[in-house]
C-alpha positions as CSV (number, residue, x, y, z in Angstrom):
1,M,-20.0,-52.7,-61.1
2,D,-18.4,-49.0,-59.1
3,K,-21.0,-48.0,-56.6
4,I,-21.8,-45.0,-58.3
5,K,-22.9,-47.0,-61.2
6,A,-24.7,-49.6,-59.7
7,R,-26.3,-47.1,-57.5
8,K,-27.7,-44.7,-60.1
9,T,-28.8,-48.6,-62.4
10,G,-30.8,-49.4,-59.5
11,L,-32.5,-46.4,-58.6
12,Y,-33.1,-46.0,-62.4
13,N,-35.1,-49.9,-62.7
14,R,-36.6,-49.1,-59.2
15,S,-38.0,-46.0,-60.3
16,H,-39.6,-47.7,-63.8
17,L,-41.2,-50.7,-61.9
18,S,-45.0,-50.2,-62.9
19,A,-47.4,-49.4,-60.1
20,E,-48.8,-52.5,-60.5
21,E,-45.5,-54.4,-60.6
22,R,-44.6,-52.5,-57.2
23,A,-47.6,-53.6,-55.4
24,K,-47.3,-57.0,-56.2
25,K,-43.5,-57.4,-55.2
26,N,-44.1,-55.3,-52.2
27,R,-46.6,-57.7,-50.7
28,L,-44.1,-60.6,-51.5
29,I,-41.3,-58.8,-50.1
30,Q,-43.6,-57.7,-46.8
31,K,-44.6,-61.6,-46.8
32,A,-41.3,-62.8,-46.7
33,A,-39.8,-60.0,-44.3
34,I,-42.9,-60.7,-41.7
35,K,-41.7,-64.5,-41.7
36,E,-38.3,-63.6,-40.4
37,I,-39.5,-61.8,-37.2
38,K,-42.3,-63.7,-36.1
39,D,-40.0,-65.0,-33.3
40,K,-38.5,-61.5,-33.0
41,S,-38.9,-58.6,-30.3
42,V,-37.1,-56.2,-30.5
43,I,-36.7,-55.1,-35.3
44,G,-35.5,-52.0,-37.0
45,C,-37.0,-51.0,-39.9
46,Y,-37.1,-47.9,-42.7
47,V,-39.9,-45.8,-43.3
48,S,-40.4,-46.5,-46.6
49,M,-40.9,-43.4,-49.0
50,K,-41.3,-42.9,-52.9
51,D,-40.2,-46.4,-54.7
52,E,-38.6,-48.1,-52.4
53,A,-39.5,-51.9,-51.1
54,E,-42.0,-50.8,-49.0
55,T,-42.4,-51.6,-45.8
56,T,-45.7,-50.6,-44.5
57,E,-47.3,-53.6,-43.6
58,I,-43.6,-54.5,-42.0
59,I,-44.7,-52.0,-39.4
60,Q,-48.0,-52.9,-39.0
61,Y,-47.6,-56.3,-38.0
62,C,-45.2,-55.1,-35.3
63,F,-47.4,-52.6,-34.0
64,K,-50.2,-55.6,-34.5
65,H,-48.2,-57.6,-32.3
66,Q,-46.6,-56.0,-29.8
67,K,-43.2,-55.9,-31.3
68,I,-40.9,-53.2,-30.7
69,I,-40.2,-51.0,-33.7
70,A,-37.8,-48.9,-34.0
71,V,-37.0,-46.2,-36.5
72,P,-34.3,-44.6,-37.8
73,K,-33.5,-40.4,-37.4
74,V,-30.7,-38.9,-38.8
75,A,-28.0,-37.3,-36.1
76,G,-25.1,-36.1,-37.6
77,R,-23.0,-38.7,-39.8
78,T,-25.1,-41.7,-38.1
79,L,-28.8,-42.6,-37.5
80,V,-30.5,-43.2,-33.8
81,F,-33.5,-45.6,-33.8
82,Y,-36.7,-44.3,-31.5
83,R,-39.7,-46.7,-30.7
84,I,-42.2,-45.8,-32.3
85,Y,-46.2,-46.7,-31.1
86,S,-47.9,-45.6,-34.2
87,F,-47.3,-43.7,-37.8
88,D,-48.8,-40.7,-35.8
89,D,-44.9,-40.9,-34.3
90,L,-43.5,-39.6,-37.4
91,E,-42.8,-36.5,-39.3
92,P,-41.3,-35.3,-42.3
93,G,-37.4,-35.2,-41.2
94,C,-34.3,-34.8,-43.0
95,F,-34.3,-35.6,-46.6
96,G,-38.0,-35.5,-46.5
97,V,-37.3,-38.8,-44.8
98,M,-40.6,-39.6,-42.2
99,E,-38.6,-40.0,-38.7
100,P,-39.8,-40.6,-35.1
101,R,-40.7,-37.8,-33.2
102,T,-40.8,-39.7,-30.1
103,N,-37.3,-40.0,-27.5
104,E,-37.3,-43.6,-26.6
105,I,-33.8,-44.9,-28.1
106,I,-33.5,-48.3,-28.8
107,P,-29.8,-49.5,-28.9
108,V,-28.7,-50.7,-32.5
109,S,-27.1,-53.4,-30.6
110,D,-30.7,-54.6,-28.9
111,I,-32.0,-54.5,-32.8
112,E,-32.8,-58.5,-33.5
113,V,-33.4,-58.0,-37.1
114,M,-32.6,-54.7,-38.8
115,F,-34.5,-54.0,-42.6
116,V,-32.4,-51.8,-44.4
117,P,-33.4,-49.9,-47.5
118,L,-31.0,-50.0,-50.6
119,S,-30.2,-48.6,-54.4
120,S,-28.4,-51.4,-56.0
121,Y,-27.5,-55.1,-54.3
122,D,-25.5,-58.4,-55.7
123,D,-25.4,-62.3,-55.1
124,H,-22.7,-61.4,-52.1
125,Y,-25.1,-59.4,-50.0
126,H,-23.0,-56.1,-51.0
127,R,-25.3,-53.1,-50.9
128,T,-25.7,-49.3,-52.2
129,G,-27.5,-47.1,-50.4
130,Y,-27.4,-43.3,-50.7
131,G,-24.3,-42.6,-51.0
132,R,-23.9,-41.2,-47.4
133,G,-22.8,-44.2,-45.2
134,Y,-25.6,-43.6,-42.8
135,Y,-26.6,-47.5,-43.0
136,D,-23.0,-48.4,-42.9
137,S,-22.3,-46.4,-39.4
138,V,-25.1,-48.9,-37.5
139,L,-25.0,-52.4,-38.9
140,K,-22.2,-53.4,-37.4
141,D,-23.9,-53.4,-34.0
142,S,-27.6,-54.7,-35.0
143,M,-27.7,-59.0,-34.5
144,K,-29.4,-59.1,-38.8
145,N,-29.0,-57.1,-41.5
146,I,-31.6,-57.7,-44.4
147,G,-32.0,-55.7,-47.5
148,L,-35.3,-55.3,-49.1
149,A,-35.1,-54.3,-52.4
150,Y,-36.3,-55.6,-56.0
151,T,-35.3,-57.8,-58.5
152,E,-34.7,-55.1,-60.8
153,Q,-32.1,-53.7,-58.8
154,K,-29.7,-56.7,-58.5
155,M,-26.0,-56.4,-60.4
156,D,-23.7,-58.9,-61.3
157,S,-21.9,-57.5,-58.5
158,V,-20.8,-54.5,-56.6
159,E,-17.9,-52.6,-56.0
160,T,-17.4,-52.1,-52.1
161,D,-15.1,-50.3,-50.1
162,V,-13.9,-51.4,-46.4
163,W,-16.1,-49.2,-44.3
164,D,-19.0,-51.0,-46.1
165,I,-21.0,-53.7,-44.3
166,E,-22.4,-56.7,-45.5
167,L,-25.9,-57.6,-45.1
168,D,-26.7,-61.1,-43.6
169,D,-29.5,-61.8,-46.4
170,I,-31.6,-59.7,-49.0
171,I,-35.8,-60.1,-49.7
172,S,-36.3,-59.5,-52.9
173,A,-39.2,-60.0,-55.6
């Protein structure tokens, strides 16, 4: 499926989950994500918004277990990751996304697991984001990239371009 149609379909399907179904799926996704980071020290993670797969419990787990949690901030045409110590370290930024207001940069190459938002995906670990390429600009440098999604966002196939970075795994429910 071409990327524009896959993105649109995935976002539509995601937005039409009931609150109860979304809550149930979020618990399962976050539980599986936390298993992935138990033996890791440096985690990259998006701060979920609207109807994205939720990341609050993942971030809280990192705070509680003294893991370095780095969240992205848009910088030109790429993302820069900054360490946060609490949710109080966030403020509304580009596109209404909560971004760090701290200044402790964590190099993407230090990130052992990067949790990535997506709008659609397929069985070959191809993903669509939101069409601006921010994550594709950094994923090649992190050690392991895992997409978080709902099964309703899965497509039979997602068309890719040469600049698209394949994920290492996708956690879905």
